[in-house]
DRENPA-3360 file (N, C-alpha, C; in nm, 2 decimals, always signed):
BEGIN
1 = XXXXXXXX = +3.44/+13.37/+14.58/+3.45/+13.50/+14.51/+3.42/+13.48/+14.36 ~ +3.35/+13.57/+14.31/+3.31/+13.57/+14.17/+3.42/+13.61/+14.08 ~ +3.44/+13.53/+13.97/+3.55/+13.56/+13.87/+3.48/+13.65/+13.77 ~ +3.57/+13.71/+13.68/+3.52/+13.79/+13.57/+3.42/+13.72/+13.48 ~ +3.46/+13.59/+13.45/+3.37/+13.51/+13.37/+3.24/+13.48/+13.43 ~ +3.24/+13.46/+13.57/+3.11/+13.44/+13.64/+3.02/+13.56/+13.63 ~ +3.08/+13.68/+13.64/+2.99/+13.80/+13.63/+2.96/+13.84/+13.49 ~ +3.04/+13.80/+13.39/+3.01/+13.83/+13.25/+2.89/+13.75/+13.20;
9 = XXXXXXXX = +2.88/+13.63/+13.24/+2.77/+13.54/+13.19/+2.63/+13.59/+13.22 ~ +2.60/+13.63/+13.34/+2.47/+13.68/+13.37/+2.44/+13.82/+13.29 ~ +2.55/+13.90/+13.28/+2.53/+14.03/+13.21/+2.50/+14.00/+13.07 ~ +2.57/+13.91/+13.01/+2.55/+13.88/+12.87/+2.41/+13.82/+12.85 ~ +2.37/+13.74/+12.94/+2.23/+13.69/+12.93/+2.13/+13.80/+12.94 ~ +2.15/+13.89/+13.04/+2.06/+14.00/+13.06/+2.06/+14.09/+12.93 ~ +2.17/+14.12/+12.87/+2.17/+14.19/+12.74/+2.09/+14.12/+12.64 ~ +2.10/+13.99/+12.63/+2.02/+13.92/+12.53/+1.87/+13.92/+12.56;
17 = XXXXXXXX = +1.84/+13.91/+12.69/+1.70/+13.92/+12.73/+1.64/+14.06/+12.69 ~ +1.72/+14.17/+12.71/+1.68/+14.30/+12.67/+1.66/+14.31/+12.52 ~ +1.75/+14.24/+12.45/+1.73/+14.24/+12.30/+1.60/+14.18/+12.27 ~ +1.56/+14.06/+12.33/+1.43/+14.00/+12.30/+1.32/+14.09/+12.34 ~ +1.33/+14.16/+12.45/+1.23/+14.26/+12.49/+1.21/+14.37/+12.38 ~ +1.32/+14.42/+12.33/+1.32/+14.52/+12.23/+1.24/+14.47/+12.11 ~ +1.28/+14.35/+12.06/+1.22/+14.29/+11.94/+1.07/+14.27/+11.97 ~ +1.04/+14.22/+12.09/+0.90/+14.20/+12.12/+0.82/+14.33/+12.12;
25 = XXXXXXXX = +0.87/+14.43/+12.17/+0.80/+14.56/+12.18/+0.79/+14.62/+12.04 ~ +0.88/+14.60/+11.95/+0.87/+14.64/+11.81/+0.76/+14.57/+11.74 ~ +0.75/+14.44/+11.76/+0.65/+14.36/+11.70/+0.51/+14.40/+11.76 ~ +0.50/+14.43/+11.89/+0.38/+14.47/+11.95/+0.33/+14.60/+11.89 ~ +0.43/+14.69/+11.87/+0.39/+14.82/+11.81/+0.34/+14.81/+11.67 ~ +0.39/+14.71/+11.60/+0.34/+14.68/+11.47/+0.19/+14.63/+11.47 ~ +0.17/+14.54/+11.56/+0.03/+14.49/+11.58/-0.06/+14.60/+11.63 ~ -0.02/+14.68/+11.72/-0.10/+14.79/+11.77/-0.14/+14.89/+11.66;
33 = XXXXXXXX = -0.04/+14.92/+11.57/-0.07/+15.01/+11.46/-0.16/+14.95/+11.36 ~ -0.16/+14.82/+11.34/-0.25/+14.75/+11.25/-0.40/+14.78/+11.30 ~ -0.41/+14.77/+11.43/-0.55/+14.78/+11.49/-0.60/+14.93/+11.48 ~ -0.52/+15.02/+11.44/-0.56/+15.16/+11.43/-0.63/+15.19/+11.30 ~ -0.62/+15.09/+11.21/-0.68/+15.11/+11.08/-0.83/+15.12/+11.08 ~ -0.89/+15.20/+10.99/-1.04/+15.22/+10.99/-1.11/+15.10/+10.93 ~ -1.04/+15.03/+10.85/-1.11/+14.92/+10.78/-1.08/+14.78/+10.84 ~ -1.04/+14.78/+10.97/-1.01/+14.65/+11.04/-1.14/+14.59/+11.09;
41 = XXXXXXXX = -1.15/+14.46/+11.05/-1.27/+14.39/+11.09/-1.26/+14.34/+11.23 ~ -1.38/+14.30/+11.29/-1.38/+14.25/+11.43/-1.29/+14.13/+11.46 ~ -1.29/+14.04/+11.37/-1.20/+13.92/+11.39/-1.06/+13.96/+11.39 ~ -1.01/+14.05/+11.31/-0.87/+14.09/+11.31/-0.84/+14.17/+11.44 ~ -0.94/+14.25/+11.49/-0.92/+14.32/+11.61/-0.90/+14.23/+11.73 ~ -0.98/+14.12/+11.73/-0.97/+14.02/+11.84/-0.84/+13.95/+11.83 ~ -0.80/+13.91/+11.71/-0.67/+13.85/+11.69/-0.55/+13.93/+11.73 ~ -0.56/+14.06/+11.70/-0.45/+14.15/+11.74/-0.44/+14.17/+11.89;
49 = XXXXXXXX = -0.56/+14.18/+11.95/-0.57/+14.20/+12.10/-0.51/+14.07/+12.16 ~ -0.55/+13.95/+12.11/-0.49/+13.83/+12.17/-0.34/+13.82/+12.15 ~ -0.29/+13.86/+12.04/-0.14/+13.86/+12.02/-0.08/+13.96/+12.12 ~ -0.13/+14.08/+12.13/-0.08/+14.17/+12.23/-0.08/+14.12/+12.37 ~ -0.19/+14.06/+12.40/-0.20/+14.00/+12.54/-0.09/+13.90/+12.56 ~ -0.07/+13.81/+12.47/+0.04/+13.71/+12.48/+0.17/+13.77/+12.48 ~ +0.19/+13.87/+12.41/+0.32/+13.95/+12.41/+0.34/+14.01/+12.55 ~ +0.24/+14.06/+12.60/+0.25/+14.12/+12.74/+0.29/+14.02/+12.84;
57 = XXXXXXXX = +0.23/+13.90/+12.83/+0.27/+13.79/+12.92/+0.41/+13.75/+12.90 ~ +0.46/+13.74/+12.78/+0.60/+13.71/+12.75/+0.69/+13.82/+12.81 ~ +0.65/+13.94/+12.79/+0.73/+14.06/+12.84/+0.74/+14.05/+12.99 ~ +0.64/+14.01/+13.06/+0.64/+14.00/+13.21/+0.74/+13.88/+13.25 ~ +0.73/+13.77/+13.17/+0.82/+13.66/+13.20/+0.97/+13.71/+13.19 ~ +1.00/+13.77/+13.07/+1.14/+13.81/+13.05/+1.19/+13.91/+13.15 ~ +1.10/+14.01/+13.19/+1.15/+14.10/+13.30/+1.16/+14.04/+13.43 ~ +1.08/+13.94/+13.46/+1.09/+13.86/+13.59/+1.23/+13.79/+13.59;
65 = XXXXXXXX = +1.26/+13.73/+13.47/+1.39/+13.66/+13.47/+1.51/+13.76/+13.49 ~ +1.50/+13.87/+13.43/+1.61/+13.97/+13.45/+1.62/+14.01/+13.59 ~ +1.51/+14.04/+13.66/+1.51/+14.07/+13.80/+1.56/+13.96/+13.89 ~ +1.53/+13.84/+13.85/+1.58/+13.72/+13.93/+1.73/+13.71/+13.91 ~ +1.77/+13.72/+13.79/+1.92/+13.72/+13.77/+1.99/+13.82/+13.84 ~ +1.94/+13.94/+13.84/+2.01/+14.05/+13.91/+2.00/+14.03/+14.07 ~ +1.90/+13.98/+14.12/+1.89/+13.96/+14.26/+1.98/+13.85/+14.31 ~ +2.02/+13.76/+14.22/+2.11/+13.65/+14.26/+2.26/+13.69/+14.25;
73 = XX = +2.29/+13.80/+14.18/+2.43/+13.84/+14.16/+2.49/+13.89/+14.29 ~ +2.62/+13.86/+14.30/+2.69/+13.90/+14.42/+2.78/+14.02/+14.39;
% end
């Protein structure tokens, strides 16, 4: 039988993961808004797109971890 501490630990971890997701999304929004500028050169656009791609992969990993943690809870 799960104790209160056992159930609090995954929830605390999940809250922290959602915090990381929030921060990641805020950073991604900043990069996306940079790309909207009219004076952005091609190299910068490619760099921003690469950063957003990496952030998307990180976001997928974080959400997969959350789902895995929830599916293991009793």
